[in-house]
VOGU-3710 file (C-alpha; in Angstrom, 3 decimals, decimal comma):
1> mpgaqfkphi> 121,867/188,711/161,083  125,821/188,529/160,873  127,345/191,583/161,994  128,989/193,861/159,399  132,933/192,561/160,372  131,665/189,205/159,155  130,917/188,642/155,293  127,827/186,009/154,852  128,110/182,348/153,343  126,142/181,748/151,187
11> wlraetkpqe> 125,567/178,294/150,175  123,635/177,554/146,747  121,927/174,278/146,576  120,949/172,057/143,936  117,200/172,362/142,360  115,630/169,179/142,321  112,289/170,214/140,310  112,118/168,388/137,316  114,018/170,546/134,295  114,667/173,273/136,177
21> qrtalppeaa> 118,052/174,289/134,904  117,550/177,658/136,301  120,008/179,455/139,404  120,011/182,170/141,315  123,252/182,809/141,414  125,548/181,711/138,029  129,421/181,637/138,337  130,392/185,433/137,457  127,690/186,110/140,345  129,505/184,170/142,536
31> kslldagftv> 132,667/185,270/141,680  131,937/188,785/142,467  130,829/187,727/145,912  133,901/185,724/146,745  136,037/188,765/145,527  133,912/191,001/147,970  135,017/188,553/151,349  132,081/186,578/151,001  132,185/182,693/151,246  130,400/181,062/148,649
41> tvedgpqnif> 129,703/177,373/149,010  128,043/175,096/145,479  126,240/172,090/145,678  127,093/169,930/142,461  123,406/170,471/140,615  123,475/168,130/137,566  120,786/170,297/136,380  122,642/173,744/136,732  122,385/175,192/133,338  126,096/175,998/133,853
51> pltayreagc> 129,119/173,855/134,244  130,455/172,805/137,573  134,156/173,845/136,583  133,037/177,456/135,931  132,033/177,615/139,762  135,362/175,892/140,925  137,448/178,069/138,792  135,649/180,819/139,890  136,754/179,984/143,607  133,948/178,388/145,172
61> aitapgswtk> 133,713/175,152/147,242  131,723/172,582/145,675  129,802/169,967/147,776  127,260/167,259/147,581  124,138/168,045/146,252  121,335/168,165/149,117  124,182/168,421/151,725  122,885/172,043/152,927  121,085/170,083/155,714  124,765/169,836/157,467
71> apieafilgl> 125,443/173,509/156,418  127,232/175,485/159,008  124,212/177,045/160,986  125,181/180,424/159,893  125,065/179,997/156,432  122,647/181,338/154,262  120,907/178,672/151,975  120,226/180,162/148,481  117,883/177,898/145,939  114,666/178,778/143,423
81> kelpeadfpl> 112,303/176,477/143,554  110,669/174,679/146,069  112,635/172,226/148,657  112,618/168,591/148,285  109,448/167,556/150,382  110,203/166,333/153,809  108,981/167,520/157,043  112,083/167,594/159,485  112,344/171,204/160,879  114,682/174,225/159,012
91> vhshiyfaha> 117,411/175,228/160,985  119,056/177,729/158,433  118,157/180,989/157,028  116,582/179,758/153,558  116,100/182,451/150,182  114,177/180,918/147,613  110,404/181,097/146,123  108,346/179,458/149,124  105,022/180,480/147,542  103,498/180,244/150,951
101> ykgqagadai> 102,376/183,542/151,876  98,982/183,838/149,550  97,046/181,290/150,926  98,441/178,317/149,013  97,779/174,714/149,030  100,668/173,514/151,756  101,679/176,721/152,680  101,223/176,237/156,416  103,502/173,165/156,687  106,259/174,881/154,592
111> lrrfthgggt> 106,065/177,824/157,100  106,086/175,140/160,531  109,374/173,598/159,390  110,600/176,951/159,594  109,053/177,943/163,328  109,935/174,192/164,667  113,348/174,659/163,226  114,156/178,351/164,428  114,647/178,867/160,691  114,082/182,123/158,480
121> lfdleflldd> 112,722/182,243/155,257  113,646/185,203/152,661  111,239/184,512/150,398  112,782/185,801/146,786  109,091/186,956/145,561  108,864/189,486/148,457  112,262/191,243/148,599  110,787/194,708/148,213  112,288/198,137/147,934  110,751/201,359/149,654
131> ngrrvaafgy> 108,180/201,536/147,447  107,453/197,828/147,458  108,636/196,982/144,357  110,303/193,532/143,927  113,696/193,845/143,449  114,491/190,960/141,298  111,904/189,005/138,972  112,122/186,643/136,301  108,999/188,510/134,897  110,108/189,288/131,605
141> wagfagaala> 111,163/186,199/130,589  108,405/184,176/132,281  105,842/186,197/130,136  108,271/185,462/127,139  108,209/181,896/127,544  104,394/181,480/128,371  103,615/183,450/125,119  105,921/181,775/122,699  104,473/178,217/124,183  100,987/179,443/124,013
151> vqawankkag> 101,501/180,329/120,094  103,123/176,990/119,014  100,732/175,223/121,130  98,263/177,252/118,880  99,975/176,476/115,640  100,150/172,667/116,698  96,311/172,839/117,143  95,907/174,681/113,753  97,859/171,916/112,343  96,117/168,868/113,478
161> assplgtvha> 98,575/167,972/115,863  97,344/165,118/118,180  98,542/166,949/121,305  99,203/170,882/121,121  102,770/170,551/123,138  104,812/167,257/123,840  107,290/167,209/126,567  109,090/171,022/126,470  112,684/171,161/126,803  114,663/173,842/127,581
171> qpdegalisa> 116,149/175,776/124,467  119,549/177,312/123,713  118,781/180,538/123,668  115,701/182,970/122,526  116,620/182,873/118,828  116,527/179,465/118,654  113,091/179,227/119,920  111,581/182,320/118,091  112,766/180,459/114,975  110,999/177,531/115,617
181> iksglenldh> 107,534/178,924/116,141  108,127/180,899/113,002  108,603/177,531/111,233  105,423/176,134/112,578  103,314/179,307/111,737  104,825/179,003/107,820  102,248/177,271/106,418  99,074/178,346/108,341  96,135/180,370/106,256  96,168/182,740/109,379
191> tptlhvigak> 98,490/184,202/111,987  97,054/183,751/116,205  95,660/186,990/117,877  97,620/187,419/121,268  95,244/189,215/123,702  98,006/189,744/126,841  96,642/191,086/130,449  98,964/192,647/132,707  100,770/193,993/129,288  102,632/196,974/131,344
201> grsgtgacav> 104,374/195,054/133,874  107,624/192,724/133,507  106,210/189,571/132,910  103,203/191,275/130,598  106,460/192,983/128,403  108,078/189,679/127,889  104,502/188,080/126,407  103,913/191,129/124,094  107,766/191,250/122,533  106,936/187,508/121,808
211> aeklglplva> 103,886/189,439/119,583  106,461/191,488/118,089  108,961/189,674/117,360  106,418/186,905/115,232  104,640/189,962/114,035  101,310/188,795/115,211  98,246/190,917/115,938  98,416/192,050/119,885  95,714/193,151/122,147  97,454/194,706/125,113
221> wdmaethkgg> 95,345/195,341/128,228  96,987/196,889/131,720  94,764/198,355/134,595  92,712/201,066/132,815  91,103/197,984/130,553  90,599/196,213/133,211  89,258/197,945/136,366  85,709/197,776/135,418  86,031/194,048/136,558  85,527/191,166/134,935
231> pfpelndadv> 84,495/188,088/133,297  85,845/190,292/129,929  83,918/188,273/126,674  86,718/190,218/124,754  89,238/187,411/125,159  86,781/184,802/123,114  87,791/187,217/120,167  91,778/186,691/120,303  93,121/183,031/119,625  96,039/183,291/122,067
241> fvncvllgaa> 95,544/185,062/126,015  98,105/185,379/128,075  97,655/186,485/131,602  100,335/188,256/133,122  98,972/189,892/136,355  100,727/190,178/139,479  98,448/188,057/141,881  97,319/190,784/145,207  94,335/191,115/146,656  90,610/189,407/145,474
251> mppfltkesl> 89,649/190,574/142,062  86,597/189,569/139,883  87,774/186,599/137,722  88,854/187,690/133,996  87,099/184,657/132,585  84,978/181,561/133,315  83,270/178,598/132,554  80,057/180,279/131,375  81,886/183,375/129,810  84,160/180,729/127,906
261> sapdrklsvi> 81,234/178,815/126,574  79,873/181,531/123,970  79,144/179,497/120,442  81,355/182,008/118,735  84,693/181,598/120,984  88,110/181,892/118,847  90,346/181,665/122,182  91,835/178,174/122,110  95,109/178,504/124,003  95,487/180,473/127,660
271> advscdptsp> 99,363/180,888/129,234  98,930/181,539/132,700  102,248/183,268/133,820  101,392/184,083/136,946  100,057/180,387/137,810  98,295/180,376/141,306  95,447/178,434/140,619  95,546/177,482/144,659  95,157/180,931/145,501  91,718/182,106/145,975
281> hnplpiydqc> 92,779/185,188/144,637  93,321/183,599/141,094  91,468/185,531/138,523  91,343/182,175/135,993  89,261/180,059/138,257  88,589/177,640/135,737  91,798/175,327/137,042  93,296/173,623/139,601  96,155/172,411/139,018  99,597/173,595/137,375
291> ttfaepclei> 101,013/172,130/134,290  104,614/170,620/133,903  107,514/170,451/130,851  106,518/167,076/130,657  102,757/167,475/130,009  102,421/171,589/129,651  99,072/171,265/128,447  95,545/170,563/129,788  92,119/170,564/128,646  89,716/172,784/130,201
301> egagsplhmi> 86,645/170,493/130,320  82,921/172,196/130,513  83,767/175,021/128,332  82,321/174,444/124,955  84,981/174,000/121,962  88,928/172,693/122,872  90,394/174,850/124,883  93,690/174,151/126,196  95,530/176,074/129,132  99,536/175,932/130,194
311> aidhlpsllp> 100,273/176,890/133,231  103,896/176,102/134,442  105,490/177,530/137,839  108,906/177,656/136,057  108,353/179,268/132,662  111,913/181,075/132,526  113,355/177,883/132,574  112,461/177,560/129,061  115,540/179,708/128,490  117,740/178,927/131,340
321> kessedyasq> 120,930/180,632/130,550  119,193/184,201/129,954  117,289/184,169/132,419  119,252/183,341/135,063  121,936/186,056/133,828  119,359/188,298/133,967  118,050/187,349/137,269  121,430/187,166/138,895  121,986/190,950/137,530  119,134/192,133/139,291
331> llphlrtldn> 119,437/190,133/142,481  123,680/190,290/143,643  123,544/194,312/144,236  121,360/192,897/147,329  122,964/189,543/148,103  125,854/191,914/149,055  124,173/193,763/151,653  123,069/190,642/153,574  125,742/191,449/156,142  123,725/194,706/156,856
341> ssgnvwvrag> 121,566/194,657/160,023  119,050/197,154/159,386  117,268/199,515/156,342  117,195/196,918/153,730  115,284/194,534/151,636  116,303/191,775/153,976  115,186/193,109/157,088  111,615/193,549/155,351  111,647/190,303/153,637  112,322/189,235/157,787
351> dlflqntetl> 109,894/191,210/159,070  106,899/189,494/156,153  108,278/186,120/157,511  107,588/187,085/160,968  104,331/188,405/160,293  103,400/185,230/158,447  103,980/182,647/161,206  103,057/184,665/164,290  100,006/182,467/164,903  101,799/179,428/163,541
361> rias> 104,445/180,227/166,648  101,908/180,805/168,950  100,286/177,862/168,253  103,316/175,550/168,539
//
């Protein structure tokens, strides 16, 4: 890492994942870094919820999308979602959600690009404090968005819609989203019961907030209710189930196709906010692919009556402005410490990268 006498260069790359409008560095956060002596370069990302003019007015250098490949070698390349698919070696230090440390499909290929190029991954999911807790997370808005879409899908199914959800688009704010869902619930004969597992975590708190704002019956479970291990037949008694458990060690599944085949099942829509279907630790082993904003629901086959799954891995993009500002407020204090050489979250994240690539580096 750079010595303390030099402030780092942060290069905000343009997001390329379809409909990903969030950013890890809104204009106000970028200005804060500039005022502290950092260099900030921003790619012209047409998907960014914040206008390029706001970055220019803040004093950032503006460059073409995708030009991070030619950035100075000392620059930290900052993003959120995955890099565009390619196989060239990665020579920079990258800060983003790589989804490469839990045995996910394609993880080794991602990590090999770093080992071959001499770059380093600082995975945003594993920026941890001294107690092992993430220092910044989109969790609240992921849970909020997942629960909101699940209730909306349930209402559409109840109203006889041909599809639970059409293409999903980002909303201007939370109020507009909640108002739209309330309109869909108004003429139905009953409101759905929402069952949340992981209710005390960040994403669980967001999911429970949806139930409160919509006035829905809520079953909120956390470790005390799940310690016995699943499958949990109680999930069949809810209309909507939202999984907000942060994946860690292997655990018994919360549900299976067999447990869902009960003839009296009410459960109609599942939102898997954790959304890690290729992980061997996935507690919902009834699906194997994520859904998207373009096709937000998939039907689970072999579970009896119609059951739909929402498994979008960038749910907070439903509310990109609010979620970006919230996330950046958590991340910014740590970005300011990038020039420290020891004893902070970046050192721990770098050590974790080395641990996860040790075998790959030996093999190469």
